[in-house]
C-alpha positions as a printed NumPy array, in Angstrom:
array([[  64.278, -109.883,   18.513],
       [  61.039, -110.198,   16.556],
       [  61.018, -112.482,   13.594],
       [  58.807, -111.812,   10.591],
       [  56.685, -114.677,    9.38 ],
       [  55.686, -114.815,    5.74 ],
       [  52.194, -116.191,    5.317],
       [  51.471, -117.717,    1.954],
       [  48.536, -116.018,    0.31 ],
       [  45.775, -117.948,   -1.345],
       [  45.728, -117.37 ,   -5.147],
       [  42.268, -115.753,   -4.912],
       [  43.483, -113.384,   -2.196],
       [  46.502, -112.468,   -4.332],
       [  44.304, -111.691,   -7.315],
       [  41.805, -109.714,   -5.249],
       [  44.588, -107.72 ,   -3.584],
       [  45.329, -106.16 ,   -6.944],
       [  41.94 , -104.458,   -6.929],
       [  42.245, -101.097,   -5.137],
       [  40.077, -100.33 ,   -2.144],
       [  39.101, -102.096,    1.036],
       [  37.15 , -105.382,    0.941],
       [  33.965, -103.593,    2.028],
       [  33.772, -101.382,   -1.073],
       [  35.835, -103.334,   -3.537],
       [  33.092, -104.687,   -5.771],
       [  30.461, -101.959,   -5.906],
       [  31.942, -100.528,   -9.107],
       [  31.022, -103.725,  -10.921],
       [  27.349, -103.14 ,  -10.092],
       [  27.192,  -99.776,  -11.855],
       [  26.64 , -101.067,  -15.45 ],
       [  23.894, -103.479,  -14.387],
       [  22.14 , -100.925,  -12.175],
       [  22.387,  -98.289,  -14.922],
       [  20.842, -100.63 ,  -17.521],
       [  18.142, -101.76 ,  -15.087],
       [  17.258,  -98.137,  -14.356],
       [  17.264,  -97.063,  -17.993],
       [  15.445, -100.072,  -19.484],
       [  13.101, -101.177,  -16.67 ],
       [  12.635,  -98.673,  -13.851],
       [  12.324,  -95.397,  -15.796],
       [   9.934,  -96.789,  -18.477],
       [   7.957,  -98.523,  -15.728],
       [   7.473,  -95.309,  -13.778],
       [   6.595,  -93.45 ,  -16.989],
       [   4.05 ,  -96.153,  -17.883],
       [   2.415,  -95.887,  -14.451],
       [   2.21 ,  -92.116,  -14.845],
       [   0.631,  -92.423,  -18.308],
       [  -2.033,  -94.75 ,  -16.909],
       [  -3.424,  -91.734,  -15.048],
       [  -3.496,  -89.472,  -18.1  ],
       [  -5.254,  -88.899,  -21.397],
       [  -2.505,  -89.285,  -23.976],
       [  -2.656,  -90.083,  -27.682],
       [   1.084,  -90.089,  -28.301],
       [   1.308,  -86.648,  -29.958],
       [   0.287,  -83.852,  -27.628],
       [   1.543,  -83.774,  -24.038],
       [  -0.353,  -86.085,  -21.637],
       [  -3.219,  -84.533,  -19.666],
       [  -3.864,  -85.718,  -16.115],
       [  -7.075,  -87.766,  -15.935],
       [  -6.905,  -89.244,  -12.447],
       [  -8.553,  -92.661,  -12.142],
       [ -10.538,  -92.356,  -15.367],
       [  -8.576,  -95.058,  -17.209],
       [  -8.72 ,  -97.397,  -14.217],
       [ -12.479,  -96.934,  -13.851],
       [ -12.857,  -97.726,  -17.541],
       [ -10.663, -100.788,  -17.065],
       [ -12.921, -102.22 ,  -14.378],
       [ -15.927, -102.005,  -16.738],
       [ -14.21 , -103.113,  -19.942],
       [ -15.585, -106.498,  -21.031],
       [ -12.761, -106.967,  -23.554],
       [ -10.171, -106.554,  -20.82 ],
       [ -11.807, -109.192,  -18.633],
       [ -12.198, -111.548,  -21.607],
       [  -8.46 , -111.155,  -22.231],
       [  -7.699, -112.162,  -18.646],
       [ -10.042, -115.118,  -18.941],
       [  -8.123, -116.177,  -22.029],
       [  -4.919, -115.836,  -19.985],
       [  -6.212, -118.661,  -17.813],
       [  -6.436, -120.834,  -20.928],
       [  -2.917, -119.744,  -21.865],
       [  -1.713, -120.807,  -18.405],
       [  -3.284, -124.208,  -18.967],
       [  -1.599, -124.469,  -22.382],
       [   1.791, -123.072,  -21.369],
       [   2.122, -124.177,  -17.732],
       [  -0.173, -127.   ,  -16.653],
       [  -0.039, -129.237,  -19.731],
       [   3.692, -128.704,  -20.497],
       [   4.659, -129.402,  -16.874],
       [   2.597, -132.594,  -16.769],
       [   3.935, -133.735,  -20.135],
       [   7.453, -132.641,  -19.195],
       [   7.362, -134.635,  -15.972],
       [   6.141, -137.779,  -17.665],
       [   8.393, -137.517,  -20.727],
       [  11.521, -136.6  ,  -18.766],
       [  10.982, -139.494,  -16.383],
       [  10.386, -141.93 ,  -19.252],
       [  13.454, -140.736,  -21.143],
       [  15.644, -140.791,  -18.039],
       [  14.334, -143.943,  -16.391],
       [  13.347, -146.069,  -19.411],
       [  14.808, -144.876,  -22.722],
       [  18.263, -144.143,  -21.334],
       [  18.489, -147.576,  -19.696],
       [  17.282, -149.559,  -22.7  ],
       [  18.709, -147.579,  -25.621],
       [  21.578, -145.62 ,  -24.094],
       [  22.333, -141.947,  -23.434],
       [  22.577, -141.034,  -27.148],
       [  18.969, -142.01 ,  -27.764],
       [  17.885, -140.072,  -24.664],
       [  19.815, -136.986,  -25.801],
       [  18.288, -137.215,  -29.274],
       [  14.756, -137.375,  -27.896],
       [  15.467, -134.468,  -25.564],
       [  16.771, -132.391,  -28.485],
       [  13.716, -133.212,  -30.61 ],
       [  11.318, -132.038,  -27.915],
       [  13.396, -128.926,  -27.237],
       [  13.665, -127.918,  -30.909],
       [  10.584, -125.603,  -30.903],
       [  12.243, -123.608,  -28.101],
       [  15.233, -122.985,  -30.36 ],
       [  13.067, -121.489,  -33.087],
       [  12.334, -117.761,  -32.839],
       [   8.756, -117.501,  -31.643],
       [   7.774, -115.573,  -34.783],
       [   9.16 , -118.339,  -37.039],
       [   7.38 , -121.032,  -35.043],
       [   4.137, -119.062,  -35.318],
       [   4.576, -118.686,  -39.076],
       [   5.115, -122.431,  -39.463],
       [   1.985, -123.188,  -37.469],
       [   0.091, -120.578,  -39.464],
       [   1.016, -122.383,  -42.696],
       [  -0.114, -125.701,  -41.257],
       [  -3.514, -124.5  ,  -40.026],
       [  -4.219, -121.973,  -42.797],
       [  -7.753, -122.238,  -44.159],
       [  -6.709, -122.152,  -47.818],
       [  -3.915, -124.511,  -48.887],
       [  -2.88 , -125.171,  -45.304],
       [  -0.972, -128.391,  -44.683],
       [  -3.654, -129.865,  -42.417],
       [  -6.535, -129.133,  -44.801],
       [  -4.481, -130.385,  -47.774],
       [  -3.747, -133.619,  -45.895],
       [  -7.417, -134.094,  -45.042],
       [  -8.328, -133.57 ,  -48.701],
       [  -5.629, -135.992,  -49.869],
       [  -6.882, -138.835,  -47.663],
       [ -10.513, -138.328,  -48.593],
       [ -11.598, -136.377,  -45.526],
       [ -12.165, -133.077,  -47.275],
       [ -15.454, -132.616,  -45.448],
       [ -13.457, -132.076,  -42.236],
       [ -11.563, -129.092,  -43.648],
       [ -11.921, -126.055,  -41.439],
       [ -10.607, -122.555,  -40.802],
       [  -8.855, -123.759,  -37.666],
       [  -7.567, -120.386,  -36.465],
       [ -10.295, -118.245,  -37.994],
       [ -13.461, -119.671,  -36.462],
       [ -14.61 , -119.055,  -32.869],
       [ -15.216, -122.745,  -32.172],
       [ -11.617, -123.81 ,  -32.849],
       [  -9.365, -120.719,  -32.743],
       [  -8.573, -120.788,  -29.017],
       [  -8.204, -124.575,  -28.92 ],
       [  -5.677, -124.659,  -31.749],
       [  -3.821, -121.642,  -30.385],
       [  -3.465, -123.585,  -27.132],
       [  -2.215, -126.664,  -29.006],
       [   0.415, -124.522,  -30.714],
       [   1.546, -123.105,  -27.37 ],
       [   1.82 , -126.62 ,  -25.924],
       [   4.026, -127.626,  -28.883],
       [   6.242, -124.576,  -28.395],
       [   6.478, -124.833,  -24.617],
       [   6.777, -128.528,  -23.752],
       [  10.509, -128.79 ,  -24.463],
       [  11.459, -126.233,  -21.816],
       [  10.178, -128.1  ,  -18.717],
       [  11.391, -131.402,  -20.16 ],
       [  14.991, -130.174,  -20.411],
       [  14.884, -128.521,  -16.971],
       [  13.456, -131.651,  -15.358],
       [  15.988, -133.909,  -17.044],
       [  18.82 , -131.717,  -15.811],
       [  17.36 , -131.982,  -12.302],
       [  17.199, -135.763,  -12.594],
       [  20.936, -135.884,  -13.303],
       [  21.628, -135.28 ,   -9.631],
       [  19.458, -138.223,   -8.516],
       [  21.467, -141.275,   -7.544],
       [  20.727, -144.029,  -10.15 ],
       [  21.024, -146.584,   -7.379],
       [  17.724, -145.313,   -5.983],
       [  15.95 , -146.368,   -9.171],
       [  17.811, -149.674,   -9.249],
       [  16.917, -150.415,   -5.623],
       [  13.289, -149.522,   -6.264],
       [  13.23 , -151.792,   -9.338],
       [  14.701, -154.667,   -7.325],
       [  11.967, -154.143,   -4.738],
       [   9.378, -154.58 ,   -7.481],
       [   8.408, -150.939,   -7.981],
       [   6.979, -150.19 ,  -11.428],
       [   7.631, -146.993,  -13.406],
       [   4.708, -145.11 ,  -11.89 ],
       [   5.776, -145.975,   -8.331],
       [   9.364, -144.875,   -9.055],
       [   8.048, -141.692,  -10.63 ],
       [   5.849, -140.879,   -7.623],
       [   8.323, -141.725,   -4.862],
       [  11.685, -140.78 ,   -6.407],
       [  11.289, -138.473,   -9.426],
       [   8.729, -135.987,   -8.122],
       [  10.334, -135.363,   -4.703],
       [  13.771, -135.02 ,   -6.31 ],
       [  12.882, -132.232,   -8.73 ],
       [  10.575, -130.048,   -6.636],
       [  12.855, -126.982,   -7.008],
       [  12.825, -127.359,  -10.806],
       [   9.039, -127.698,  -10.821],
       [   8.646, -124.402,   -8.956],
       [  11.088, -122.604,  -11.255],
       [   9.369, -123.892,  -14.389],
       [   5.904, -123.122,  -13.024],
       [   6.876, -119.539,  -12.197],
       [   8.688, -118.744,  -15.436],
       [   6.035, -120.404,  -17.609],
       [   3.197, -118.636,  -15.78 ],
       [   4.855, -115.277,  -16.356],
       [   5.359, -116.188,  -20.025],
       [   1.698, -117.19 ,  -20.314],
       [   0.464, -113.957,  -18.752],
       [   2.491, -111.792,  -21.126],
       [   2.227, -113.939,  -24.275],
       [   1.947, -111.739,  -27.353],
       [   3.791, -112.835,  -30.508],
       [   1.78 , -116.03 ,  -31.311],
       [  -1.488, -114.14 ,  -30.846],
       [  -0.251, -111.269,  -33.017],
       [   1.104, -113.558,  -35.736],
       [  -1.733, -116.103,  -35.874],
       [  -5.083, -114.641,  -34.824],
       [  -4.759, -110.91 ,  -34.055],
       [  -6.899, -111.625,  -30.992],
       [  -9.773, -112.861,  -33.14 ],
       [ -12.09 , -113.912,  -34.385],
       [ -13.728, -111.14 ,  -32.408],
       [ -12.222, -111.392,  -28.943],
       [ -11.933, -115.185,  -28.901],
       [  -8.145, -115.274,  -28.502],
       [  -7.367, -111.79 ,  -27.204],
       [  -4.924, -111.619,  -24.278],
       [  -3.944, -108.659,  -22.039],
       [  -0.684, -107.88 ,  -23.85 ],
       [  -2.431, -107.772,  -27.23 ],
       [  -5.277, -105.77 ,  -25.718],
       [  -2.715, -103.234,  -24.492],
       [  -0.996, -103.242,  -27.905],
       [  -4.213, -102.372,  -29.716],
       [  -4.819,  -99.441,  -27.374],
       [  -1.253,  -98.191,  -27.818],
       [  -0.802,  -98.527,  -31.565],
       [  -4.188,  -99.03 ,  -33.238],
       [  -6.646,  -96.735,  -31.486],
       [  -3.922,  -94.51 ,  -29.971],
       [  -5.371,  -94.54 ,  -26.453],
       [  -1.928,  -94.589,  -24.877],
       [  -3.13 ,  -93.755,  -21.375],
       [  -5.626,  -96.606,  -21.367],
       [  -3.08 ,  -98.989,  -22.894],
       [  -0.657,  -98.015,  -20.119],
       [  -3.333,  -98.839,  -17.534],
       [  -3.754, -102.326,  -19.028],
       [   0.018, -102.861,  -19.098],
       [   0.35 , -101.671,  -15.49 ],
       [  -2.457, -103.979,  -14.336],
       [  -0.748, -106.904,  -16.088],
       [   2.56 , -106.026,  -14.419],
       [   0.906, -105.961,  -10.997],
       [  -0.618, -109.387,  -11.606],
       [   2.763, -110.798,  -12.658],
       [   4.442, -109.366,   -9.538],
       [   1.748, -110.89 ,   -7.312],
       [   2.132, -114.268,   -9.034],
       [   5.914, -114.138,   -8.563],
       [   5.558, -113.328,   -4.859],
       [   3.027, -116.126,   -4.322],
       [   5.211, -118.694,   -6.088],
       [   8.326, -117.6  ,   -4.195],
       [   6.612, -117.786,   -0.81 ],
       [   5.064, -121.144,   -1.647],
       [   8.447, -122.53 ,   -2.701],
       [  10.08 , -121.315,    0.513],
       [   7.283, -122.86 ,    2.561],
       [   7.603, -126.232,    0.819],
       [  11.397, -126.212,    1.179],
       [  11.062, -125.379,    4.887],
       [   8.625, -128.268,    5.39 ],
       [  10.929, -130.659,    3.546],
       [  13.883, -129.531,    5.653],
       [  12.142, -130.307,    8.927]])
């Protein structure tokens, strides 16, 4: 006589058994909303944008096929290439400098401030640096615009108040300073993001490593080089990738503060595309600029991903 054995089911198995269907096709229904939104918001507009880049279209009459005309114009457009050159400066301001500052500040807060003044002081400093990230980018740009405004700006008023009125300047309106001060503003906005990411990565580092290194006579720089940097390599790659993408497609600060000027001093690809779309109504050419920028971003993402995988593979050996 066969006896039946009752096997106790795991709670997760019990909950999952209530969902109809076999395990192989049980979860595909949950993908439908995300796939539908991705298709509607990203894929369809992306395909339409690529199509428009091969047309003459002013936004009113139906687009007329133009072949590679817009792309040939793009290759010869000095403004377009100036905008990409300015993107390099944006990468320096939004990726290179914030990552370097974020590494140093996060290590100092974690390894020095937290030990001497406690976790509350470290959390306060982290929040202060991260505050610009909490502001809407348009609000942050407005605040910076008030500070660096030529007439009655906070910086010029301060210079006048302390007897340095001769140093007053149109900081965002003159070619010699516009790009520099736009970069400084982007550093201020961006530096809190890598700092917070790096500090969260440092939380998983065993504090005993720092204590052992200190007992062996290692100074802060030696601890930073041998413990901090190797421990947060994954975070560095993530921050570098996301910040580079943000730098390549930066738009709001340029629109709010300089409008790409004076002249083309601070123009970037996204603003260049915007002017073609909405100011001169060359939608086909604007679509070509936007498509070229998208291709560059995809290439950058692939390069960063492959480089990260290569470094992780070398570290795992």
